C-alpha positions in Angstrom: -5.6 -2.9 3.9 -9.0 -2.7 2.0 -9.1 -0.3 -0.9 -11.1 3.0 -0.2 -13.0 4.9 -2.7 -13.9 8.4 -2.9 -17.7 9.0 -2.9 -19.3 10.5 -5.9 -22.2 12.8 -4.7 -25.6 11.9 -5.9 -29.0 13.4 -5.2 -28.9 13.1 -1.5 -29.8 15.6 1.3 -26.3 15.5 2.4 -24.7 16.1 -1.2 -24.6 19.1 -3.6 -28.0 18.1 -5.2 -26.5 16.7 -8.6 -24.0 14.2 -9.4 -20.4 15.3 -10.0 -17.6 14.5 -12.3 -15.3 13.1 -9.4 -14.3 9.7 -10.2 -12.7 7.7 -7.4 -10.8 5.4 -9.8 -9.2 8.6 -11.5 -8.4 10.2 -8.1 -6.7 7.1 -7.0 -4.6 6.8 -10.1 -3.7 10.6 -10.6 -3.9 12.0 -7.2 -4.0 15.5 -6.1 -3.8 16.9 -9.6 -6.8 15.2 -10.6 -8.7 16.0 -7.4 -8.0 19.6 -7.5 -8.9 19.9 -11.2 -12.3 18.1 -10.6 -13.0 19.9 -7.4 -12.2 23.4 -9.2 -14.6 22.6 -12.0 -17.3 21.3 -9.7 -17.0 24.6 -7.5 -17.0 26.9 -10.5 -20.0 25.1 -11.9 -21.7 25.4 -8.6 -21.2 29.2 -8.6 -22.6 29.1 -12.2 -25.7 27.2 -11.0 -26.1 29.8 -8.1 -25.5 32.9 -10.4 -28.1 31.6 -12.8 -30.8 31.2 -10.1 -33.6 33.7 -9.5 -31.7 35.5 -6.7 -29.0 36.7 -9.1 -30.7 37.3 -12.7 -28.2 38.5 -15.3 -25.2 39.4 -13.1 -23.1 41.3 -15.3 -20.0 40.1 -13.7 -20.5 36.6 -15.4 -20.3 36.8 -19.4 -21.5 34.0 -21.4 -19.0 31.0 -21.2 -17.1 32.5 -18.1 -17.4 29.0 -16.4 -15.5 27.3 -19.3 -13.0 30.2 -19.5 -12.1 30.2 -15.8 -11.9 26.4 -15.8 -9.6 26.5 -18.8 -7.4 29.1 -17.2 -7.0 27.0 -14.1 -6.3 23.9 -16.2 -3.6 25.5 -18.5 -2.0 27.4 -15.4 -2.0 24.5 -12.9 -2.1 21.2 -14.8 -0.7 22.1 -18.2 1.7 22.6 -19.8 4.0 20.4 -17.6 6.6 17.9 -18.9 4.3 15.1 -17.5 3.1 12.3 -19.6 0.5 11.2 -16.8 -1.3 14.7 -17.3 -2.1 13.9 -20.8 -3.3 10.4 -19.9 -5.2 12.0 -17.0 -7.0 14.5 -19.5 -7.7 11.8 -21.8 -9.5 9.5 -19.1 -11.1 12.3 -17.6 -12.9 13.2 -21.0 -14.2 9.6 -21.2 -15.2 9.6 -17.4 -17.3 12.8 -17.7 -19.0 11.5 -20.9 -19.7 8.4 -19.1 -21.0 10.1 -15.9 -23.1 12.7 -17.8 -25.3 9.9 -19.5 -27.6 9.8 -16.6 -28.3 13.6 -16.5 -26.4 16.8 -15.6 -23.1 16.6 -13.9 -21.4 19.4 -11.8 -17.9 20.2 -13.4 -18.9 19.0 -16.9 -17.9 22.4 -18.4 -14.2 20.8 -17.9 -15.1 19.0 -21.5 -15.7 22.3 -23.1 -12.6 23.7 -21.5 -10.5 20.8 -22.8 -12.1 21.1 -26.2 -11.5 24.9 -26.4 -7.9 24.3 -25.3 -7.3 21.7 -28.1 -9.0 24.1 -30.6 -6.9 27.0 -29.6 -3.7 24.9 -29.6 -3.1 25.2 -26.0 -3.7 21.4 -25.5 -2.5 18.6 -27.8 -4.8 17.5 -30.6 -4.4 13.8 -29.5 -7.1 14.5 -27.1 -9.6 15.0 -29.5 -10.1 11.1 -30.0 -11.8 11.2 -26.6 -14.5 13.4 -27.9 -15.8 10.7 -30.3 -19.0 10.6 -28.0 -20.2 13.9 -29.2 -22.5 13.6 -32.0 -22.1 17.3 -32.7 -18.8 19.0 -31.5 -19.1 22.5 -30.2 -17.2 23.9 -33.3 -18.2 27.5 -32.3 -17.0 27.5 -28.7 -13.5 28.8 -29.6 -15.1 31.7 -31.4 -17.6 32.3 -28.6 -14.9 32.3 -26.0 -12.4 34.5 -27.9 -13.5 37.7 -26.6 -12.8 36.4 -23.0 -9.2 35.4 -24.0 -8.4 38.9 -25.1 -8.3 40.1 -21.7 -7.4 36.9 -20.0 -5.4 38.1 -16.9 -7.8 40.8 -15.9 -10.9 38.9 -16.7 -9.7 35.8 -15.0 -8.9 37.8 -11.9 -12.3 39.7 -11.9 -14.2 36.2 -12.2 -12.1 34.5 -9.4 -12.8 37.6 -7.2 -16.8 37.2 -8.1 -16.5 33.4 -7.4 -14.9 34.1 -4.0 -17.6 36.7 -3.3 -20.5 34.3 -4.0 -22.2 32.8 -0.9 -22.1 29.1 -1.3 -23.5 26.3 0.8 -21.5 24.4 1.4 -18.7 26.7 0.9 -16.1 26.3 -1.8 -13.4 23.7 -1.2 -10.2 25.0 0.3 -8.2 24.1 -2.7 -10.7 26.0 -5.0 -10.6 28.9 -2.6 -6.8 28.9 -2.7 -6.7 28.7 -6.5 -9.3 31.5 -6.9 -7.3 33.7 -4.3 -4.3 33.2 -6.5 -6.0 34.2 -9.8 -7.8 37.1 -8.2 -4.2 38.5 -7.2 -2.8 38.3 -10.6 -5.4 40.9 -12.1 
């Protein structure tokens, strides 16, 4: 049976308008865990782009760094911590993949890099993942400091952000796994 690859959306009239972090090779290797993480990051980034549009100026529901924070909450709650060495390998390869795909310009879902970096900086993810960040000429060392206020109210803020994402009118709509994850997060607050 011929090997099928998942499409990576580019700038086409049928796509999302930007490239995404979705990597068919990683999806084939790591399966549903990778796909749900990538799709969640892409959808959250789509909401961020929509909320930064002229139609939604300065929406107070979305503080600075909210997209990184919400992506990290999902990552830590759904993928990590788990006694699964494949997840560590997946995150390591994911970092390299996002760096590679973003060389050509903006990529939907790339805030996942910042979420992983912040997770490492806060001690929630292993320091061994830092080796994948060698492509950054200047690491965002202030990110942990900038996101710290969001973590002080983690559950209630994650719930409020999840609800705000669910309330956003998106075309195409949020993917079903993202919608389910956001519904679960919104119910926790």
